[in-house]
VOFIMAR-412648 format. One record per residue (C-alpha): residue number from 1; residue in three letters; chain; x, y, z. Coordinates in nm, 4 decimals. Example, Ala and Ser with C-alpha at 12.3 -4.5 7.8 and 13.67 -1.06 7.14 Angstrom:
2
<rec seq="1" type="Ala" mol="A" c1="1.2300" c2="-0.4500" c3="0.7800"/>
<rec seq="2" type="Ser" mol="A" c1="1.3670" c2="-0.1060" c3="0.7140"/>
END
This chain:
119
<rec seq="1" type="Unk" mol="A" c1="9.0794" c2="12.2383" c3="13.9791"/>
<rec seq="2" type="Unk" mol="A" c1="9.3458" c2="12.2070" c3="14.2482"/>
<rec seq="3" type="Unk" mol="A" c1="9.6564" c2="12.2369" c3="14.0404"/>
<rec seq="4" type="Unk" mol="A" c1="9.7421" c2="12.4518" c3="13.7411"/>
<rec seq="5" type="Unk" mol="A" c1="9.7650" c2="12.2749" c3="13.4070"/>
<rec seq="6" type="Unk" mol="A" c1="10.1330" c2="12.3531" c3="13.3335"/>
<rec seq="7" type="Unk" mol="A" c1="10.2255" c2="12.2296" c3="13.6799"/>
<rec seq="8" type="Unk" mol="A" c1="10.0257" c2="11.9096" c3="13.6244"/>
<rec seq="9" type="Unk" mol="A" c1="10.1928" c2="11.8516" c3="13.2875"/>
<rec seq="10" type="Unk" mol="A" c1="10.5382" c2="11.9109" c3="13.4330"/>
<rec seq="11" type="Unk" mol="A" c1="10.4730" c2="11.6727" c3="13.7216"/>
<rec seq="12" type="Unk" mol="A" c1="10.3427" c2="11.4061" c3="13.4872"/>
<rec seq="13" type="Unk" mol="A" c1="10.6484" c2="11.4413" c3="13.2642"/>
<rec seq="14" type="Unk" mol="A" c1="10.8833" c2="11.4169" c3="13.5609"/>
<rec seq="15" type="Unk" mol="A" c1="10.7014" c2="11.1079" c3="13.6855"/>
<rec seq="16" type="Unk" mol="A" c1="10.7119" c2="10.9518" c3="13.3389"/>
<rec seq="17" type="Unk" mol="A" c1="11.0835" c2="11.0129" c3="13.2940"/>
<rec seq="18" type="Unk" mol="A" c1="11.1679" c2="10.8940" c3="13.6434"/>
<rec seq="19" type="Unk" mol="A" c1="10.9699" c2="10.5754" c3="13.5887"/>
<rec seq="20" type="Unk" mol="A" c1="11.1276" c2="10.5340" c3="13.2434"/>
<rec seq="21" type="Unk" mol="A" c1="11.4742" c2="10.5562" c3="13.3919"/>
<rec seq="22" type="Unk" mol="A" c1="11.3977" c2="10.2984" c3="13.6589"/>
<rec seq="23" type="Unk" mol="A" c1="11.2305" c2="10.0585" c3="13.4158"/>
<rec seq="24" type="Unk" mol="A" c1="11.5029" c2="10.0932" c3="13.1517"/>
<rec seq="25" type="Unk" mol="A" c1="11.7672" c2="10.0249" c3="13.4163"/>
<rec seq="26" type="Unk" mol="A" c1="11.5755" c2="9.7139" c3="13.5237"/>
<rec seq="27" type="Unk" mol="A" c1="11.5434" c2="9.6096" c3="13.1589"/>
<rec seq="28" type="Unk" mol="A" c1="11.9177" c2="9.6553" c3="13.1082"/>
<rec seq="29" type="Unk" mol="A" c1="11.9915" c2="9.4366" c3="13.4101"/>
<rec seq="30" type="Unk" mol="A" c1="11.7533" c2="9.1692" c3="13.2841"/>
<rec seq="31" type="Unk" mol="A" c1="11.9088" c2="9.1963" c3="12.9372"/>
<rec seq="32" type="Unk" mol="A" c1="12.2523" c2="9.1462" c3="13.0874"/>
<rec seq="33" type="Unk" mol="A" c1="12.1436" c2="8.8378" c3="13.2842"/>
<rec seq="34" type="Unk" mol="A" c1="11.9231" c2="8.6691" c3="13.0220"/>
<rec seq="35" type="Unk" mol="A" c1="12.1005" c2="8.7716" c3="12.6993"/>
<rec seq="36" type="Unk" mol="A" c1="11.7845" c2="8.8743" c3="12.5146"/>
<rec seq="37" type="Unk" mol="A" c1="11.7711" c2="8.9100" c3="12.1386"/>
<rec seq="38" type="Unk" mol="A" c1="11.7295" c2="9.2495" c3="11.9728"/>
<rec seq="39" type="Unk" mol="A" c1="11.3592" c2="9.2008" c3="11.9019"/>
<rec seq="40" type="Unk" mol="A" c1="11.2891" c2="9.1232" c3="12.2665"/>
<rec seq="41" type="Unk" mol="A" c1="11.4795" c2="9.4313" c3="12.3782"/>
<rec seq="42" type="Unk" mol="A" c1="11.2903" c2="9.6665" c3="12.1462"/>
<rec seq="43" type="Unk" mol="A" c1="10.9599" c2="9.5175" c3="12.2634"/>
<rec seq="44" type="Unk" mol="A" c1="11.0659" c2="9.5734" c3="12.6252"/>
<rec seq="45" type="Unk" mol="A" c1="11.1537" c2="9.9362" c3="12.5469"/>
<rec seq="46" type="Unk" mol="A" c1="10.8089" c2="9.9913" c3="12.3918"/>
<rec seq="47" type="Unk" mol="A" c1="10.6501" c2="9.8421" c3="12.7043"/>
<rec seq="48" type="Unk" mol="A" c1="10.8617" c2="10.0733" c3="12.9226"/>
<rec seq="49" type="Unk" mol="A" c1="10.7529" c2="10.3801" c3="12.7231"/>
<rec seq="50" type="Unk" mol="A" c1="10.3887" c2="10.2739" c3="12.7411"/>
<rec seq="51" type="Unk" mol="A" c1="10.3947" c2="10.2051" c3="13.1163"/>
<rec seq="52" type="Unk" mol="A" c1="10.5790" c2="10.5288" c3="13.1920"/>
<rec seq="53" type="Unk" mol="A" c1="10.3330" c2="10.7337" c3="12.9859"/>
<rec seq="54" type="Unk" mol="A" c1="10.0410" c2="10.5449" c3="13.1373"/>
<rec seq="55" type="Unk" mol="A" c1="10.1573" c2="10.6534" c3="13.4836"/>
<rec seq="56" type="Unk" mol="A" c1="10.2224" c2="11.0100" c3="13.3662"/>
<rec seq="57" type="Unk" mol="A" c1="9.8830" c2="11.0344" c3="13.1976"/>
<rec seq="58" type="Unk" mol="A" c1="9.7165" c2="10.8976" c3="13.5098"/>
<rec seq="59" type="Unk" mol="A" c1="9.8904" c2="11.1614" c3="13.7249"/>
<rec seq="60" type="Unk" mol="A" c1="9.8016" c2="11.4396" c3="13.4813"/>
<rec seq="61" type="Unk" mol="A" c1="9.4378" c2="11.3319" c3="13.4511"/>
<rec seq="62" type="Unk" mol="A" c1="9.4017" c2="11.3065" c3="13.8275"/>
<rec seq="63" type="Unk" mol="A" c1="9.5458" c2="11.6558" c3="13.8758"/>
<rec seq="64" type="Unk" mol="A" c1="9.3527" c2="11.8305" c3="13.5987"/>
<rec seq="65" type="Unk" mol="A" c1="9.0170" c2="11.6449" c3="13.6341"/>
<rec seq="66" type="Unk" mol="A" c1="8.8617" c2="11.7976" c3="13.3216"/>
<rec seq="67" type="Unk" mol="A" c1="8.9250" c2="11.7305" c3="12.9530"/>
<rec seq="68" type="Unk" mol="A" c1="9.1428" c2="11.4383" c3="13.0624"/>
<rec seq="69" type="Unk" mol="A" c1="9.1625" c2="11.2910" c3="12.7120"/>
<rec seq="70" type="Unk" mol="A" c1="9.3123" c2="11.6125" c3="12.5770"/>
<rec seq="71" type="Unk" mol="A" c1="9.5591" c2="11.6614" c3="12.8638"/>
<rec seq="72" type="Unk" mol="A" c1="9.6611" c2="11.2965" c3="12.8460"/>
<rec seq="73" type="Unk" mol="A" c1="9.7306" c2="11.3442" c3="12.4761"/>
<rec seq="74" type="Unk" mol="A" c1="9.9312" c2="11.6590" c3="12.5532"/>
<rec seq="75" type="Unk" mol="A" c1="10.1349" c2="11.4820" c3="12.8229"/>
<rec seq="76" type="Unk" mol="A" c1="10.2150" c2="11.1886" c3="12.5920"/>
<rec seq="77" type="Unk" mol="A" c1="10.3041" c2="11.4167" c3="12.3049"/>
<rec seq="78" type="Unk" mol="A" c1="10.5319" c2="11.6263" c3="12.5265"/>
<rec seq="79" type="Unk" mol="A" c1="10.6999" c2="11.3093" c3="12.6536"/>
<rec seq="80" type="Unk" mol="A" c1="10.7611" c2="11.1968" c3="12.2950"/>
<rec seq="81" type="Unk" mol="A" c1="10.8865" c2="11.5387" c3="12.1803"/>
<rec seq="82" type="Unk" mol="A" c1="11.1371" c2="11.5616" c3="12.4661"/>
<rec seq="83" type="Unk" mol="A" c1="11.2486" c2="11.2053" c3="12.3889"/>
<rec seq="84" type="Unk" mol="A" c1="11.2878" c2="11.2980" c3="12.0215"/>
<rec seq="85" type="Unk" mol="A" c1="11.4820" c2="11.6158" c3="12.1056"/>
<rec seq="86" type="Unk" mol="A" c1="11.7229" c2="11.4306" c3="12.3340"/>
<rec seq="87" type="Unk" mol="A" c1="11.7666" c2="11.1613" c3="12.0692"/>
<rec seq="88" type="Unk" mol="A" c1="11.8463" c2="11.4229" c3="11.8043"/>
<rec seq="89" type="Unk" mol="A" c1="12.0988" c2="11.5980" c3="12.0279"/>
<rec seq="90" type="Unk" mol="A" c1="12.2757" c2="11.2793" c3="12.1340"/>
<rec seq="91" type="Unk" mol="A" c1="12.2795" c2="11.1089" c3="11.7925"/>
<rec seq="92" type="Unk" mol="A" c1="12.3370" c2="11.4200" c3="11.5766"/>
<rec seq="93" type="Unk" mol="A" c1="12.0811" c2="11.2607" c3="11.3436"/>
<rec seq="94" type="Unk" mol="A" c1="11.7667" c2="11.4663" c3="11.3288"/>
<rec seq="95" type="Unk" mol="A" c1="11.5065" c2="11.3638" c3="11.2372"/>
<rec seq="96" type="Unk" mol="A" c1="11.5494" c2="10.9876" c3="11.2832"/>
<rec seq="97" type="Unk" mol="A" c1="11.3777" c2="10.7475" c3="11.0430"/>
<rec seq="98" type="Unk" mol="A" c1="11.0004" c2="10.7733" c3="11.0409"/>
<rec seq="99" type="Unk" mol="A" c1="10.9258" c2="10.4017" c3="11.0769"/>
<rec seq="100" type="Unk" mol="A" c1="11.1105" c2="10.4006" c3="11.4098"/>
<rec seq="101" type="Unk" mol="A" c1="10.9422" c2="10.7137" c3="11.5425"/>
<rec seq="102" type="Unk" mol="A" c1="10.5778" c2="10.6279" c3="11.4742"/>
<rec seq="103" type="Unk" mol="A" c1="10.5483" c2="10.3231" c3="11.7049"/>
<rec seq="104" type="Unk" mol="A" c1="10.7241" c2="10.5109" c3="11.9854"/>
<rec seq="105" type="Unk" mol="A" c1="10.4904" c2="10.8087" c3="11.9408"/>
<rec seq="106" type="Unk" mol="A" c1="10.1887" c2="10.5768" c3="11.9410"/>
<rec seq="107" type="Unk" mol="A" c1="10.3057" c2="10.4063" c3="12.2629"/>
<rec seq="108" type="Unk" mol="A" c1="10.3696" c2="10.7391" c3="12.4352"/>
<rec seq="109" type="Unk" mol="A" c1="10.0494" c2="10.9122" c3="12.3308"/>
<rec seq="110" type="Unk" mol="A" c1="9.8291" c2="10.6048" c3="12.3617"/>
<rec seq="111" type="Unk" mol="A" c1="9.9575" c2="10.5094" c3="12.7048"/>
<rec seq="112" type="Unk" mol="A" c1="9.9187" c2="10.8634" c3="12.8326"/>
<rec seq="113" type="Unk" mol="A" c1="9.5638" c2="10.8979" c3="12.6996"/>
<rec seq="114" type="Unk" mol="A" c1="9.4581" c2="10.5674" c3="12.8557"/>
<rec seq="115" type="Unk" mol="A" c1="9.6167" c2="10.6667" c3="13.1868"/>
<rec seq="116" type="Unk" mol="A" c1="9.4417" c2="11.0040" c3="13.1865"/>
<rec seq="117" type="Unk" mol="A" c1="9.1035" c2="10.8557" c3="13.0982"/>
<rec seq="118" type="Unk" mol="A" c1="9.1201" c2="10.5984" c3="13.3780"/>
<rec seq="119" type="Unk" mol="A" c1="9.2413" c2="10.8467" c3="13.6403"/>
END
């Protein structure tokens, strides 16, 4: 194992959030130009979360090289928990409604696990 596990998790989270920022900015520009409906925007945000966690899980799995499923799950869960914490701080509404959190958690954890497995 080349890299320590906390370092691998931190790097994967940084990669995921950097990619999320870039993809959400691109989505906002596309939204501005094409005037998407609300349903299309929420679908695009789920895709952004999934792709960002897929990349983060891939990076984490490649760095850790053992028990990739577990570390992919941990990376996706950490991504979601940080996202939830920031959402609670910014909206002063903690916890948000459950039916909105579950699909986001599934996208984050699922994308990260798949990325880690295929690394």
